[in-house]
Backbone as CSV, one residue per row, in Angstrom:
resi,resn,N_x,N_y,N_z,CA_x,CA_y,CA_z,C_x,C_y,C_z
1,UNK,53.243,-21.007,14.512,54.648,-21.260,14.270,54.766,-22.560,13.464
2,UNK,55.680,-22.564,12.508,55.893,-23.776,11.703,56.377,-24.921,12.586
3,UNK,56.047,-26.143,12.177,56.434,-27.319,12.956,57.940,-27.397,13.165
4,UNK,58.724,-27.136,12.106,60.189,-27.187,12.241,60.676,-26.157,13.263
5,UNK,60.116,-24.964,13.209,60.532,-23.913,14.145,60.155,-24.277,15.576
6,UNK,58.939,-24.757,15.755,58.484,-25.149,17.093,59.385,-26.244,17.666
7,UNK,59.680,-27.255,16.862,60.535,-28.352,17.329,61.926,-27.842,17.684
8,UNK,62.447,-26.963,16.843,63.799,-26.435,17.042,63.894,-25.568,18.298
9,UNK,62.889,-24.758,18.544,62.913,-23.831,19.678,62.487,-24.521,20.978
10,UNK,61.397,-25.246,20.928,60.845,-25.827,22.158,61.783,-26.827,22.823
11,UNK,62.591,-27.531,22.045,63.463,-28.545,22.649,64.606,-27.921,23.436
12,UNK,64.716,-26.597,23.400,65.765,-25.930,24.149,65.274,-25.406,25.503
13,UNK,63.996,-25.602,25.793,63.396,-25.136,27.041,62.969,-26.328,27.883
14,UNK,63.176,-26.235,29.188,62.714,-27.302,30.065,61.195,-27.390,30.027
15,UNK,60.540,-26.249,30.096,59.083,-26.171,30.008,58.758,-25.048,29.041
16,UNK,58.193,-25.386,27.886,57.910,-24.379,26.870,56.835,-23.420,27.351
17,UNK,57.139,-22.139,27.250,56.187,-21.079,27.574,56.543,-19.904,26.660
18,UNK,55.644,-19.538,25.774,55.954,-18.484,24.809,56.252,-17.157,25.492
19,UNK,55.680,-16.928,26.671,55.968,-15.682,27.398,57.408,-15.654,27.887
20,UNK,57.891,-16.768,28.408,59.278,-16.864,28.859,60.213,-16.696,27.658
21,UNK,59.837,-17.296,26.538,60.623,-17.170,25.312,60.733,-15.700,24.905
22,UNK,59.630,-14.982,24.927,59.630,-13.563,24.545,60.508,-12.736,25.482
23,UNK,60.412,-12.986,26.775,61.228,-12.246,27.747,62.709,-12.534,27.524
24,UNK,63.050,-13.805,27.332,64.454,-14.175,27.105,64.983,-13.519,25.825
25,UNK,64.156,-13.503,24.785,64.576,-12.894,23.520,64.828,-11.404,23.695
26,UNK,63.962,-10.731,24.412,64.130,-9.286,24.614,65.355,-8.966,25.464
27,UNK,65.639,-9.807,26.441,66.788,-9.554,27.312,68.121,-9.760,26.614
28,UNK,68.152,-10.625,25.613,69.422,-10.912,24.942,69.544,-10.226,23.580
29,UNK,68.532,-9.481,23.173,68.523,-8.837,21.859,69.667,-7.843,21.699
30,UNK,70.289,-7.876,20.535,71.197,-6.799,20.165,70.280,-5.597,19.918
31,UNK,70.475,-4.480,20.640,69.537,-3.358,20.538,69.241,-2.935,19.092
32,UNK,67.950,-2.866,18.786,67.507,-2.445,17.460,67.670,-3.485,16.377
33,UNK,67.994,-4.719,16.748,68.293,-5.741,15.748,67.322,-6.923,15.793
34,UNK,66.026,-6.638,15.937,65.021,-7.691,15.777,63.819,-7.085,15.060
35,UNK,63.208,-7.888,14.205,62.146,-7.402,13.346,61.049,-8.447,13.183
36,UNK,59.896,-7.990,12.744,58.786,-8.873,12.403,58.296,-8.505,11.013
37,UNK,57.835,-9.493,10.290,57.223,-9.286,8.979,55.738,-9.607,9.127
38,UNK,54.917,-8.673,8.716,53.466,-8.837,8.785,52.918,-9.046,7.380
39,UNK,52.043,-10.009,7.243,51.353,-10.266,5.987,49.856,-10.313,6.263
40,UNK,49.102,-9.637,5.465,47.645,-9.653,5.604,47.200,-9.297,7.019
41,UNK,47.898,-8.326,7.644,47.521,-7.851,8.968,47.913,-8.751,10.120
42,UNK,48.717,-9.783,9.855,49.130,-10.726,10.902,50.650,-10.898,10.881
43,UNK,51.282,-11.097,12.057,52.716,-11.388,12.049,52.950,-12.758,11.414
44,UNK,53.887,-12.819,10.498,54.161,-14.067,9.794,55.581,-14.576,10.029
45,UNK,56.482,-13.690,10.452,57.867,-14.092,10.699,58.519,-13.099,11.649
46,UNK,59.503,-13.586,12.361,60.341,-12.737,13.208,61.780,-13.186,12.995
47,UNK,62.693,-12.226,13.080,64.102,-12.552,12.883,64.951,-11.463,13.523
48,UNK,66.202,-11.809,13.762,67.080,-10.820,14.352,68.353,-11.423,14.897
49,UNK,68.965,-10.647,15.805,70.241,-11.033,16.392,70.176,-10.860,17.908
50,UNK,70.761,-11.796,18.598,70.889,-11.734,20.052,72.363,-11.882,20.401
51,UNK,72.727,-11.410,21.579,74.091,-11.629,22.048,74.227,-13.097,22.448
52,UNK,75.349,-13.694,22.098,75.614,-15.072,22.499,75.813,-15.125,24.009
53,UNK,76.488,-14.116,24.540,76.749,-14.033,25.967,76.751,-12.563,26.375
54,UNK,76.354,-12.264,27.602,76.385,-10.861,28.026,77.803,-10.335,28.251
55,UNK,78.781,-11.220,28.202,80.158,-10.833,28.507,80.958,-10.410,27.279
56,UNK,80.395,-10.626,26.093,81.116,-10.295,24.856,80.102,-9.808,23.836
57,UNK,80.021,-8.496,23.673,79.036,-7.897,22.756,79.438,-8.038,21.293
58,UNK,80.565,-8.674,21.028,81.020,-8.872,19.659,80.598,-10.193,19.048
59,UNK,79.951,-11.047,19.834,79.480,-12.342,19.327,77.956,-12.340,19.323
60,UNK,77.381,-12.546,18.143,75.932,-12.518,17.988,75.409,-13.862,17.519
61,UNK,74.159,-14.106,17.845,73.428,-15.294,17.404,72.309,-14.826,16.480
62,UNK,72.253,-15.342,15.266,71.161,-15.035,14.336,70.016,-16.014,14.594
63,UNK,68.796,-15.528,14.462,67.634,-16.389,14.674,66.479,-15.941,13.781
64,UNK,65.585,-16.860,13.518,64.386,-16.562,12.730,63.375,-17.675,12.963
65,UNK,62.121,-17.309,12.924,61.047,-18.296,12.967,59.804,-17.667,12.367
66,UNK,58.834,-18.507,12.059,57.641,-17.947,11.444,56.472,-18.909,11.377
67,UNK,55.444,-18.432,10.733,54.216,-19.201,10.548,54.301,-19.958,9.224
68,UNK,53.170,-20.539,8.838,53.109,-21.252,7.561,53.429,-20.335,6.378
69,UNK,53.330,-19.030,6.564,53.628,-18.059,5.511,55.087,-17.608,5.501
70,UNK,55.933,-18.272,6.251,57.335,-17.871,6.373,58.008,-17.745,5.008
71,UNK,57.779,-18.686,4.126,58.445,-18.648,2.817,58.089,-17.387,2.042
72,UNK,56.887,-16.867,2.233,56.507,-15.611,1.579,57.308,-14.434,2.135
73,UNK,57.796,-14.562,3.361,58.565,-13.494,4.014,60.037,-13.507,3.630
74,UNK,60.529,-14.628,3.156,61.965,-14.772,2.889,62.538,-13.703,1.962
75,UNK,61.878,-13.334,0.866,62.471,-12.290,0.023,62.641,-10.957,0.761
76,UNK,61.658,-10.563,1.556,61.740,-9.315,2.330,62.863,-9.400,3.344
77,UNK,62.910,-10.507,4.073,63.917,-10.688,5.106,65.319,-10.728,4.505
78,UNK,65.479,-11.449,3.409,66.781,-11.575,2.763,67.270,-10.214,2.266
79,UNK,66.384,-9.462,1.616,66.744,-8.132,1.120,67.161,-7.221,2.280
80,UNK,66.397,-7.253,3.378,66.708,-6.422,4.536,68.057,-6.803,5.149
81,UNK,68.280,-8.096,5.334,69.548,-8.533,5.921,70.734,-8.160,5.037
82,UNK,70.552,-8.245,3.740,71.633,-7.818,2.832,71.878,-6.316,2.932
83,UNK,70.812,-5.525,3.134,70.959,-4.076,3.277,71.710,-3.689,4.553
84,UNK,71.478,-4.429,5.636,72.133,-4.077,6.907,73.452,-4.816,7.112
85,UNK,73.852,-5.594,6.156,75.089,-6.376,6.281,76.289,-5.525,6.684
86,UNK,76.480,-4.318,6.113,77.634,-3.498,6.537,77.605,-3.158,8.035
87,UNK,76.436,-2.948,8.595,76.317,-2.663,10.032,76.723,-3.893,10.832
88,UNK,76.211,-5.051,10.423,76.534,-6.298,11.126,78.031,-6.551,11.046
89,UNK,78.599,-6.396,9.868,80.030,-6.657,9.706,80.889,-5.696,10.525
90,UNK,80.412,-4.476,10.723,81.165,-3.492,11.517,81.061,-3.789,13.015
91,UNK,79.873,-4.147,13.481,79.624,-4.270,14.915,79.794,-5.681,15.481
92,UNK,79.842,-6.659,14.629,79.859,-8.050,15.089,81.134,-8.744,14.619
93,UNK,81.880,-9.281,15.563,83.119,-9.987,15.240,82.833,-11.411,14.756
94,UNK,81.884,-12.059,15.419,81.476,-13.424,15.055,79.957,-13.502,15.107
95,UNK,79.377,-14.003,14.032,77.937,-14.230,13.967,77.727,-15.716,13.778
96,UNK,76.854,-16.276,14.590,76.600,-17.703,14.467,75.106,-17.965,14.404
97,UNK,74.769,-19.122,13.888,73.389,-19.574,13.837,73.395,-21.068,14.101
98,UNK,72.383,-21.529,14.783,72.229,-22.968,14.993,70.878,-23.370,14.415
99,UNK,70.823,-24.578,13.912,69.573,-25.086,13.356,69.491,-26.576,13.643
100,UNK,68.293,-27.041,13.910,68.070,-28.468,14.121,68.634,-29.223,12.923
101,UNK,69.242,-30.352,13.171,69.913,-31.112,12.121,68.961,-31.447,10.964
102,UNK,67.665,-31.567,11.214,66.703,-31.919,10.164,66.036,-30.718,9.507
103,UNK,66.379,-29.516,9.896,65.706,-28.303,9.401,66.382,-27.826,8.109
104,UNK,66.145,-28.575,7.015,66.821,-28.332,5.738,66.612,-26.927,5.192
105,UNK,65.409,-26.370,5.334,65.120,-25.032,4.816,66.030,-24.014,5.504
106,UNK,66.172,-24.129,6.816,67.039,-23.212,7.562,68.488,-23.348,7.094
107,UNK,68.941,-24.569,6.900,70.331,-24.789,6.475,70.596,-24.087,5.151
108,UNK,69.686,-24.243,4.204,69.867,-23.623,2.897,69.896,-22.108,2.967
109,UNK,69.007,-21.531,3.771,68.940,-20.073,3.880,70.207,-19.526,4.543
110,UNK,70.644,-20.177,5.618,71.844,-19.748,6.333,73.071,-19.840,5.414
111,UNK,73.197,-20.942,4.710,74.331,-21.115,3.802,74.275,-20.106,2.656
112,UNK,73.066,-19.720,2.251,72.896,-18.730,1.196,73.485,-17.379,1.555
113,UNK,73.611,-17.098,2.841,74.235,-15.854,3.293,75.753,-15.983,3.424
114,UNK,76.268,-17.144,3.106,77.717,-17.322,3.148,78.237,-17.897,4.451
115,UNK,77.357,-18.382,5.289,77.800,-18.983,6.550,78.520,-20.300,6.269
116,UNK,79.491,-20.583,7.080,80.233,-21.837,6.976,79.694,-22.817,8.010
117,UNK,79.404,-24.004,7.556,78.984,-25.058,8.482,80.209,-25.448,9.305
118,UNK,80.095,-25.261,10.616,81.252,-25.515,11.480,81.199,-26.883,12.140
119,UNK,80.042,-27.486,12.154,79.950,-28.821,12.723,78.585,-29.116,13.292
120,UNK,78.498,-30.296,13.845,77.260,-30.739,14.469,77.415,-30.621,15.987
121,UNK,76.391,-30.104,16.631,76.388,-29.984,18.083,75.471,-31.093,18.594
122,UNK,76.079,-32.171,19.017,75.314,-33.352,19.425,74.680,-33.132,20.789
123,UNK,73.435,-33.559,20.912,72.738,-33.484,22.190,72.428,-32.073,22.646
124,UNK,72.343,-31.113,21.746,72.112,-29.708,22.107,70.721,-29.491,22.686
125,UNK,69.737,-30.188,22.142,68.373,-30.069,22.662,68.209,-30.825,23.972
126,UNK,67.225,-30.451,24.732,67.008,-31.051,26.061,66.726,-32.546,25.999
127,UNK,66.247,-33.028,24.877,65.959,-34.458,24.726,66.982,-35.139,23.830
128,UNK,68.151,-34.528,23.715,69.237,-35.104,22.940,69.226,-34.755,21.460
129,UNK,68.411,-33.786,21.056,68.355,-33.407,19.649,69.692,-32.831,19.197
130,UNK,70.071,-33.195,17.995,71.308,-32.692,17.415,71.026,-31.430,16.601
131,UNK,71.984,-30.519,16.585,71.883,-29.274,15.852,73.134,-29.108,15.000
132,UNK,73.052,-28.194,14.057,74.200,-27.816,13.231,74.525,-26.371,13.577
133,UNK,75.808,-26.066,13.696,76.216,-24.690,13.967,76.916,-24.127,12.733
134,UNK,76.553,-22.905,12.421,77.122,-22.160,11.312,77.794,-20.916,11.868
135,UNK,78.804,-20.423,11.183,79.468,-19.213,11.633,79.966,-18.345,10.504
136,UNK,79.974,-17.059,10.784,80.600,-16.035,9.963,81.593,-15.340,10.875
137,UNK,82.785,-15.100,10.414,83.779,-14.398,11.223,84.262,-13.206,10.412
138,UNK,84.217,-12.046,11.058,84.661,-10.823,10.397,86.126,-10.937,10.041
139,UNK,86.444,-10.578,8.839,87.832,-10.574,8.386,88.485,-9.282,8.840
140,UNK,89.665,-9.362,9.394,90.385,-8.166,9.837,91.045,-7.454,8.682
């Protein structure tokens, strides 16, 4: 996992355990809305959507992380997300993404999809790390 991704994800767990992370991701996944990109026979990136809360299936959280080869995966991931955009827009009322305040690559990619920077979430990480929240809201 890239250093930026590890820092961004691990600071949200009291005790980092990749198995717990995988279980949590599967439990909150929007059904059929998570994918992996494999390069040279190895997983290089994962991305998808999770429910923000189990009480409102109309609010989704976008997420992505990867290895040192993540940048090679971006064209595939971007093309795929653009292809499924009509499904997301139909099924999701609000889509949000959060990124560590220093994760410039993530900010650029998220903004490239048209997300609006909604603000800074101070102290979001367990050790006081600040994050930025982005949002897309379906137009009625």
